[in-house]
N, C-alpha and C positions, 0 to 999 in steps of 0.2 A: 620713733622712726630711725632706721639705720642710715648712717651717713655712707656716701659712696666711698668705698675703700679700694682704691685703685692700685693695681700691681704696677710698680714703676721700675723694678729691676728683678732679675732672676739669674742666678749663676750657680755653678757647681764647682766641686774640687774633689780631688782623689785623697781619701784618708785611709786609715787602717782599721781592720776589724780585729776581733779578739784572737785571731790566729796569726796576726801579722801580715794578712793579705790585703791588697787594695780593695776598697769599696767607695761608694759614691755618697757625697754630702751635697745637699742643695740648700740654697738660701733664697727666700722670696721676700722682697722688700715692698712695703705697702705704704701708700700716702692717704691719709684721711683728707678728703677734698674740702671738708668744712673747717677743720682746725689746722690743717697743714702738718699734723703730727705724722712722723715716720715710725713704722713698726716693722718687724721682720720675724720670719719663722725659719728655723734651721732644722733639717732632718737628715739623719744618716740611715741608710738602708743596711740591713744585715746581709750576710752571704750564706747561701744554702749549702752548696756542694751536695745536694740531695740525690738520692737514687731515683726520685720521682721522674718518670719519663715524660710527664704531661705538664710539667711546670712551665710558666712563662720564662723566657730566656733572660738570663743574667749576662748581659753583653760584656765580654772581655776581649782585650786586645789579642789578636792572633787566633781567635776562636773560642771554643767553649772548654778548653782545658783549664781546669780550675786553678790549681796552686801556682802562685807566682805570676799569674797574668794580671796586667794592669787593667784599669777601667778608663783610660784617657779618652777612648772613643765615646763611651757613654757620657762622660763630662763634656766633651765637645758637642754632643748632640743637644745637651741642655743649653749651651751657649748659642749655637748656630740655628737650631730649629725650634726648640721649645720656647725659649724666651721671646722671640719675635711673634710667636703664635698667641701668647697669653699676656703680653704687655697691654696695659690699659683696661684689662678686665676687672670686674669687681671680685675681690678675693673670696667673698662669701658664696660665690656661685660654684661650689665644689663640683656638683654634678656636671655643669656645663664645661668646666675646665677639664675634668677627667675625660669627658667625651671628646673634647678637642685633642687631648693627648692620644687617645685611641685612634682617632681619625688620621692624625698626623703620622702615627706609626704605620697603620694600614695593614698590619699582619695579625693573625690569630694569636700567635705566641709572643708578641712584643719583641720580635727578633731584630727589627730594623733600628729602633731607637734604643731598645734595651729596657726590660722591666725595672732594672736598677735605676736607670736615669728617670724613668717615668714615675716610679713610686717615690723616689726622693723628692721630686717636685710636688707630687700630689700630697704627700705628708707635710712638706714645708708650707704649702698653700693653707692647709687646715691650721697649722700652728700659727701662721701669720695672721689668719683671721681671728683666732682666739686671742692672740696678743693684742691685736688692734682693738678688739672689743673689751679688753681687760677682764676676761673671764677664763676659768680653767679650761683646758683642752677637753676633758671629759664632759664638761657642761656644754661647751660649744657643739660638740659632736652628738651628744645624746639628749640634750635638752632636759626637761623636767623628769623624763623617764630614767635618766642615768642615776643609778643608786645602788645597784647590786655589786658588792665587792667580790671578786672571784675567789674561790677556794684554790689554794696553790696545789699543784701536782709537782712535788719537788723531787728532782733527780738527785739521788744520793750514791748511786753506783752505776758505773759506765761499762759498756762492752761494745761489741760490733765495730762499726767504722769510727766511732768516737774515742776508741782507745786501742792500745797495742796489747791488750791482755788476751786471755783465752776464751772469753765469753762471746757468744754469737748474738745474743739478745742485746739491743743497743742501749736501752735505758731501763733502770729499775727505779721507780719513784715511790714516794709515800704521799698519801692524801689524808690530811687531818679532818676527817669527816665529822668528828665529834666536837670540833672547835667552835666557839661562838662567833668568832670574828677573825679578820685577817691578822690582827695583832697577836692573838692567841695562836692561830694556825701556824704562823711563821715561827713563833717561839717553840711550839711543840716540834716542828720539823727540825729546827736548829738543834734542839736537845737530842733528837734521834740521830741526826748527822754526827754530832760529837760522840754520842754513844757508840755509833758504828766505827768511828775513828779509833776510839779506845779499844774496842773489841778486835779490830784488825791488827793493832799493835800487839795486843796480848797473844794473838795467834801467830805472830811473826810474819804477817802479810803486809804487802806494800800499801802505803797511804798516799801515793802520788794520785793526782786527779786527771780526769780526761778533759775533753774539749768543753764540757758543760759544767765542770766543777765537781762531778761525782767521783768517788774513789774508783780506782781501776786495778784492783788486785787480780793476780792470776788464781783462778778457782777451778775446781774440777768440773763444775757444771752450773747451769742456771738454777737448779734446785739448791745447790749449796749457797748461792747468792741470796735466794729468797729466805732460806733458813737463817742466814746471818742477819738479814734485815729484821726478820721476826724477833730474833734474840736482841737485837739493838733496840727495837720498839719496847720490848718488855723491860729491859734493863734501864731504859729511860723513864720507866714508870707509867707506861701507857698500855692499853689493852688492844691487841691486834683484832681487827674486825669491828671494834666499838669506837675507839678513839682514832685509830689509824688503819687505813687500808693500803694495799699495794697496787701500783699500776706498772704495766710493762709497755715499752715501745720496742716491738720485735724487729721492725724494718725488714720484713720477710721478702721484699723486692730484691734485697741483696742476696737472698738464698736461691732464687729461681734458676732453673735450668732451661736449656733450649726447648725441651719438651714441656708443654703446658701441663701443670699438675704435678711436676717433679721439682723437688727442692734438695739442695745440698748446703749444709752449714759450712761456710768457708773455713772456719777455724777448727772446728772439731771433726770435720769431714764425715758427718752423719747424714744419711739420705732419708728423705721423707717423701710421701705422697701428700696430696691435699687432704685426703681422708685421715692419714696419720696425724697431720697437724691439727686438724679439727678435734680429733680425739684427745690429743695432748692438751689443747687449750681448755677443753671442757673438764678434763680430769684435774687440771691445775686449779680451776675455779672451785671445784668440789673440795679440794684439799686445803687450799689457802684462802685468805680473805683478799681476793683479787677484785679490785674495783673496775679496772679497765684494761683492755689489751689493744694496743694501737698497731695497725698494719700487720695483723697476724697472718695474712696471706698476701700474695703478690698483687700489684695494681691491676693486672689484666685477668686475674683468676676470679671473674665474676660469678661463675657457677659455684665455686668454692665459698666465696663470700656469702652467697644466698643460702647455701646449705648450713654454714656456720651460724648465720644470723637466725635461721629457723630452729636449729637444734640447741643453741647455747641457752643457759639460764637467762631468764628475762632481766635479772638484776646485774648481768654482766654488760658493761659498756664496751661496745665494739667500735673503735675509732678509725675512721678513714683519713689518712694523711696522704700518702702516695696515691691512694685510690681516688681521692676527690680533688686534691691540690687547689683547694679554695676556689674551685671553678664551679659555678652554678649549673653549667650544663652537665658536668660529670655527677654533680650532686643530684640533679633531677633524675639522671639515669639510675643512680642508687635508690632513690625514693621510689621510682616506678618498679624496680626490681626487688624492693624490700630488702635492701642490702645495707648492713651496718646500722647503727642507731646513734652515732655521734660523728662529728667532723672536727678535725683540727684546722684552725684558722691561722694562716701565715700570709700576711699581705703581699710579700714579695713573690709568692707563688702565682699571683694573678696580675699584679702590676699597678693597680690604682686603688685608692681608698673607696671609691664609690662601688667598684666591683666587689671588694671585700665585704662591704656592709650589705650588699644585695645577697651575697652568699649566706651570710649569717641570718638575715631575715628569712630566706627561703628554708634554711635548716630549722629555725625556731617555729615557723608556721607548720612544719611537718613533724614536730615532736622530737627532732634530733637534738642531742646535747651539743653545745658548742664550747670549744676549748681554744682560747687564744694562745698562740705559741711563739716563742723565740726561734732562732736559728742557731745551728752549731757554730757558725762564724758570726758572733754578735757584736754589738757596739754598746756605747754608753747611753744611746738614745732610749728614752723611757716611753716612747709613743704607745707601745702595745699595752702598757699598764692602763693609760687613760682610755684607750680604745676598748679594752675589756670591760671597763666600768660603763662607758658610754653605750655599749651594745648589750650590756647585761649577759655576757657570755656564760657566767656562772663558774668557769674554771680557767686557770691559766697555768701554762708551762713556761717557766723561764729559768730553769736550771737549779743548781745547788746554791746553798747559802755561802758561796765561795766564788771569788773572782768578781771584780767590780762591775763588769758588764751584766752580770746576772743579778747581783744584789741591788744594783740601781733600780731595777723594776720593782723589787720587793719594798725598797725604801720609799719609792713613789706611791705605792699602794697604801703604805702606812700613813702618808700625808693625806691622801685622798680620803681614807676612812675617817681621819680626824675632821676633815672639812665637811663631811656629810653627816656627822653626828648632830 
């Protein structure tokens, strides 16, 4: 029988993300009414700065201009509005608490309280409950079904808005499809990462890293980037297509023009139509061992997404990030329209843990692959590693094997794998 685990205090503070920008941390303190024991859960939300037009609102002081804007208003909302609404509640009632947060906010996009304030508390509630019950977070969230360690989709080369180089595609990732376990998968990816580092140095190219830890050299084209990765995989002793595959995050919403179906690459100044891009992605899959392409088209280009999903090889994973924004209503629209076959899961796109879990469940019921994901402005919080295991997402994106906010998640997965053996 569970003891009543009563929320006795909730508070927030402003802390820094990996870009040195303010973000929200929340603490939930719980008292065990039987033993008198106090426990707490602390959670930090990442910052998105995404192009996704349909994400829940990250509340920042002075409006939604991202860089340099504080989150004191969001922190104040935790103190003045959220704490009084959840004091005295049983911390294990996650769904009830998240429902209260949504009702308290009262908007569709979480713009009054801020998705950052709401998610920080929602995550801290889950952590406090797990700590009070003295069980791992993944076990608390997933129960007996939590057991699938996700395959990493590791970013090793950056472009787009995440770097100042000449590449328009935002992320080039490697996926260790032939690895037996997360320990081996991470090791393989790290070896390819260092192989690429050596290769770039040999070619006189820059080895500085982007926001997510991937290298950010100036290259002539995306094809050159893929060829470099193929060479790095081979030089590390692995076989492309068998041991390792390549994934791309295009972030095509950054390429859209005012006229629907028209695209302009902002760095290379090349123009495309929807049809041109569809042909490009299909040809790329035919030539290279491409596992997945994320956001290959704009989030409003539904007809283009439908056409691409219909025409693309069935073994190409088409991932909706800006398209779905972890929102089950948008995902249901995609399901109905037979659009994409995978979804990226970012809890701060929707604002509460319960809504995140519902979106994952909807995707899995309809045969969509699910990929847990970090954000470009990350923190040292490892919540998404536990959540990926709890929900059996199968895949996780959490950046390069570089920068502490990225490696923290990989290190947490290594610990979880040991515990589940």
